[in-house]
Structures are given as C-alpha cells and as structure tokens.
C-alpha positions, -999 to +999 in steps of 0.1 A: -406+324-263-372+334-262-364+369-267-354+375-305-315+381-314-319+405-341-333+439-340-344+463-366-316+486-379-338+514-375-366+509-349-386+541-357-423+531-365-439+564-355-472+573-379-459+612-374-432+622-374-422+592-395-389+576-399-361+597-421-351+582-453-327+558-454-292+572-446-302+604-438-281+625-415-276+660-404-251+665-435-278+667-460-291+701-447-257+718-455-272+738-484-299+750-464-309+789-471-303+800-439-301+834-426-315+851-453-350+866-464-374+835-477-387+862-503-351+867-516-343+846-551-327+819-535-352+816-509-382+815-533-362+790-557-358+767-526-394+766-520-406+765-560-383+736-561-402+716-534-436+727-554-419+715-586-407+681-576-439+674-558-459+681-592-435+660-610-431+632-591-469+628-582-479+637-614-505+664-606-520+671-636-515+703-660-540+732-647-538+722-610-519+743-586-497+734-560-488+753-529-470+751-497-491+762-464-487+771-427-495+746-401-488+710-420-518+690-432-539+705-403-537+740-416-539+727-453-573+710-445-589+738-426-575+765-449-597+745-476-630+743-459-626+779-444-623+790-479-645+765-501-671+758-479-707+771-480-711+775-514-735+746-514-743+714-490-714+693-479-710+655-470-688+651-442-669+616-439-657+602-405-644+571-396-611+581-373-598+607-355-590+634-379-619+630-401-641+629-372-623+662-361-630+676-395-666+669-388-668+687-354-652+717-375-679+720-399-705+718-375-691+737-344-666+762-359-680+772-395-715+762-383-727+755-418-763+747-424-764+720-450-745+691-432-746+657-438-723+636-415-718+601-427-698+582-396-684+546-394-669+533-363-629+523-358-622+497-382-650+504-409-655+527-436-689+546-440-711+537-469-697+554-499-731+551-518-747+573-496-722+603-507-736+627-531-708+644-550-731+667-564-726+682-530-691+692-513-672+662-499-647+662-470-632+630-466-598+619-454-581+590-481-560+570-455-572+571-423-539+574-401-557+564-368-578+537-378-558+517-405-586+519-431-585+538-462-608+541-495-601+513-517-607+536-548-627+568-563-653+551-585-677+563-560-670+601-571-685+611-600-666+624-630-695+653-640-701+659-601-714+697-593-697+696-557-658+698-550-640+667-531-617+677-506-594+649-498-571+650-466-543+627-483-517+630-457-508+592-451-518+585-485-495+608-509-463+586-521-482+556-508-510+554-535-511+565-570-541+589-565-568+594-592-560+634-593-591+640-621-615+629-593-600+651-564-603+691-565-585+699-532-556+674-518-536+680-488-504+666-468-475+671-448-437+664-456-439+645-421-456+617-433-446+594-463-417+615-471-402+611-435-392+653-434-400+679-408-431+689-399-450+723-397-456+728-431-485+715-457-491+712-493-522+722-510-532+713-543-562+731-561-582+718-592-593+742-619-628+737-603-613+745-571-598+776-583-632+787-598-648+785-566-622+804-548-626+835-572-663+830-576-671+823-538-671+847-508-676+829-476-700+845-449-671+847-423-640+863-419-606+845-428-572+845-411-546+861-428-524+830-433-559+813-447-563+841-476-559+827-506-575+854-528-570+889-531-595+913-553-613+881-561-582+864-578-558+836-567-528+849-550-505+837-576-475+843-557-487+813-532-479+789-560-449+800-570-432+800-538-439+831-522-456+816-487-484+832-469-461+829-438-423+827-431-414+790-438-383+770-419-362+770-447-343+736-424-373+721-435-374+730-467-341+717-473-350+685-456-381+683-479-358+688-511-334+659-497-365+637-492-377+646-527-343+640-542-342+605-523-377+595-537-364+605-571-331+584-567-347+551-558-373+553-590-402+577-580-436+571-566-436+536-583-413+527-557-426+540-527-459+526-535-437+492-537-416+500-504-453+507-485-471+475-500-439+454-493-440+463-458-477+458-452-473+423-471-449+414-444-473+423-416-501+405-435-481+377-438-475+375-398-511+380-391-525+352-411-502+330-391-506+344-358-537+338-336-537+367-313-536+395-336-557+409-364-559+442-384-584+469-372-596+474-403-622+448-412-623+446-451-588+435-467-598+461-494-595+490-470-565+478-450-538+506-453-504+503-462-491+531-443-507+536-410-512+496-402-533+491-372-536+461-355-559+446-326-554+419-301-583+393-307-575+365-280-603+358-259-586+368-226-579+401-240-616+408-252-626+402-218-608+425-202-621+462-197-609+487-222-588+505-192-568+469-187-567+465-225-551+496-229-525+488-200-519+456-215-505+473-249-489+497-231-468+472-213-460+454-243-450+488-262-426+494-229-407+461-230-400+466-270-390+504-265-369+493-235-351+465-257-346+494-284-366+473-309-392+493-319-408+529-310-442+547-311-462+516-320-491+522-297-523+527-312-537+565-313-550+575-280-588+581-296-587+545-313-597+508-297-564+498-276-539+480-303-506+486-317-500+510-349-470+504-374-460+529-399-453+512-431-446+544-453-419+542-481-391+559-455-393+526-434-372+495-447-396+462-451-367+445-435-368+460-406-406+456-407-399+422-408-371+424-379-401+439-356-425+412-359-410+386-336-406+409-308-444+416-308-445+378-303-421+379-277-436+409-263-470+396-260-462+365-245-439+383-219-470+406-213-494+375-205-465+356-181-463+391-161-501+390-157-500+358-146-473+364-121-491+393-106-523+372-102-504+346-085 
C-alpha cells in the first residue's frame, strides 16, 4: 500500500513517560520554586497545591489522606506493602509485568507466610471470584504491560476485613475509581497527566491509617518508607512536607498538568479523551484482519495502555524471536518516518504493539497513526518476501 501522506501532529505514544499535555512548552515551568528549600513556605505550598488539586479533581473522599512519596508509582506500591502487609493473609493478583513483580516482592523480599498468588497469562484477568477481601489484596487496576484492566470493583466487599492495595498508575485520571472500595491507591505523575517522573502519589483510607497506627511490621523499614513515628501517622507527609527532597521543577510541571486538567473540564473530560482514543483503535481493529487486542475480553480492554497482537497465520507460525523481529521492523519504519514513537509492546509481553491512549494524547493523533500501522505491516511483509527471494 502507499505510504500515508499525513502524520500525527505529536507522534509520542509511549506508555511512560507519556506525552506532555497539548500545547506544553518549557515556559510552563517559569514559576518553579528553584534554588530554595522545599521545606520553606513557598516550597511546601507548591507541594501542598499538588496534593490539593489531586484530591479535588479526583473526588478523593473526605477522611482519606493523600501524599507525595519518593520513587514514582513503584516507590508508592513498595511503601504500602512494606508498611501494611503481614497483619493478615494476603491475596496477590498478577496478570502482567508489574503485578507479577509485586507478587515476587511479597514472596522473595517480604517473605510473608500466608500468601496466595492468583495469576493469569497476558491477555487475561484472574478469576476475581477467587479473591477473599477479608484478606489483604494487592492488584493493579490497569495492567500497563498487558492492556488488561479490572472492569469494576464489584468483587470487593463493602464490609471487607482486609485492605485493598491498588496500583492505579495507568488508571487514575482515565477511569472513575470507586474510592470507597480502595484502601490504598498509588500512581505517578508521568502517566495520564504526562508530567515528569520520579514522584509517586499515595492515598490512604481511614482503615489503612488505622492499620499503620496499630500494626508494627516484623522488618526494618528504610527511612523513605516510614509513614509513622511513635505509633502515629507522620501528618506532615500529607501536608507537603515530603519524606525526602523532591524535584521542584517536576512539581511545577505537575501543577501545570493539573491546571490543564481543570481547564478542559476535569476528570470527566480526561476519561472521555482516553475513551475516544480507545474507540478510534477499536474501530480500526474491527475492520482490520491482521490485528486484535491482546486483552481477550472486551470488558477488560484498557483505555490507556492499548496492547495489540498480530493475528495473521504467517505471523503465528513464526518463532517468538522472529515475531519480535517482525514487530521491531514495523516500529523502526514508523519511527524513521516520524509518525509514531515507542509503540513496541513491553519487553516481557507477547510480541505486539502498545499505544498509549491517556488524556494527554489527542485522539485525532491516534487516528492519524493507524494508517501508518497498516503501511508498516505491509512493508515489513514485503521486506520478508524480498529477503526470502
């Protein structure tokens, strides 16, 4: 087929760090609190502004606590697990790379005794009816590396005895989360907000705070993990007094991203933008015979990390190594044309494509990418034929 004539205005489709908000430039950082202590009044005010805007935009319930923590979403999840797990048995859910990493950490690092690991292969979701929410539960809401999300929280009991710890880094600002079902929620600035990386967000329900203040884990906690002192929550951490030194440049960028969310209509519109990008891809998949979603159940399709698999017979007959090489050749062709960057599937996932559809991506740019995928697929097949000849 002929090479498409139109390219996306912004060809950035990485699943993290993700595209900056439309219209972003470095001038957005001119008011950053630089060269001053983050513990001075102005610095704390900036950090508290990030917390307050998140709480307001996301509708986080009164009584829940929200903090900025070190080491992005990974640090926030680890902080939650190291502080909270061990008071009762825990069900660990894994169906993609990051969820499986949390399973490994609980088994190999925390070495808890009463652990049930409930897994599913890439493209599927574990049987949520097996989960016992009278135990603690750790799960990802949206599997970034598999494109598989939980469709709802109906499987979580309202009167549960355990804590639900949710890694929601590819979900916050893309779905309307049922906060009353979640006791710990983590995310990073670099995903749906498209802000800079290295900082995480941690939300605790009153039940999670109670656990922190009444349970002392039988293990040492690094300084940057400690959320209590003398058996009481470190309140300053939830008022902008971060546990370690944050980047005030990244903080300013996050404030800019949050202001952009406010300007377009808030959470309702960020969700709608992700849904429109997903729908554009779904419409294309429905009419294209060589591609399909990696997620097998449409109810579990991610609207942000949209993972795709090639389904034609020739591709299926290849070894996994040759499948990976074919996909890489497609990706390189598209990148060489400046039509789309960072769309290869995650390294641990089955060979395929991954397109970020979070709110900072213009749905119109997703639509402009799709003809390039068709072109690259045909071009890669032609190249194989010529090489074979």
